[in-house]
Phi, psi and omega in degrees: 000320180294322179295319179298319179296318178295318178297317180297318180293324176297316178295323178294326178291323181272351182302313179300320178295319178294318178299314178299319179298313182293319184279327187251350180236296185293315180300306178298327178295313179295318180298317179291327175296315178297317181294337180293344178261013183231169170243119185207127178246022179073326182274333180252165180294156179290133179238124179287128181236002177069226184270007185297327176298318181290322178295318179296323183279313188262347187281171178232159176222160182271134176237168178301332180268359180138208180262135181229147178289148177297322179232091183295333179295325180302313182293325176295314180291326176297317178297318177301316180298314180297318180303311182287329178290336177296338180279348179294306178295329177296316178298319180294319179294318178293325176296319177296318178298316178297321179296320177296321178293320181286348180276355180286151178271085181238153179290130178079014182296331179297325179295316179295323178298317180296317181298318181284341177271346182304320180302333182286324184270350176285150180287156180298324180294316179297320179296317180296318178294320178299312182288329175297320177292317180298322182272000182302129184289338183266314184229021180285150183296322182294312179293328176297314179295323177295323179294333178293336176252023174063041175241129177282114180286147180280173171275089195308307189270352178256352182270133178291337180280324188254348185295313181297311178298325180295315179292321178296319178295321177299315178295323178296315180295318180295319181282338184298315182269014188275207187291333178301315179298317180296319179294316177297321179295321179293326180288000000 
């Protein structure tokens, strides 16, 4: 009887989490999977279309100049996603390296730990303003330092060539001192 009571209390403790998982994660995931096989604009009834959405998104067609994707934006956005996702393992590896460095018994190491954790506790707006100032093409610190070694700095955030790497570097710096480093340090 005591075991049944203990099991029941355990199930009651995980019940709110399970309810949240089913209603806010699993349910919407299954619903969006089902909707991917339909055509529905919320105002009209749902119409089953099979794999035509996927063919329209992932397929290619023949043109006089060669083969072209049905939806060229999809492939562009997929490349952007892959580009930014490549920085996740880099961030994790650098966080591990920082944790190993911070684990050394050095004088003043606590000060360095605080400095590297600061990006995590700063607000997103403050971080965006800081990096906007650093990347400013006229008076930004990065272009100023580049000018000292006679290199003309680009317009970081307005250039199609430099905007993605600039944003990725900002995210890398923000994530470097974050919770990953603290978790690795605790381990």
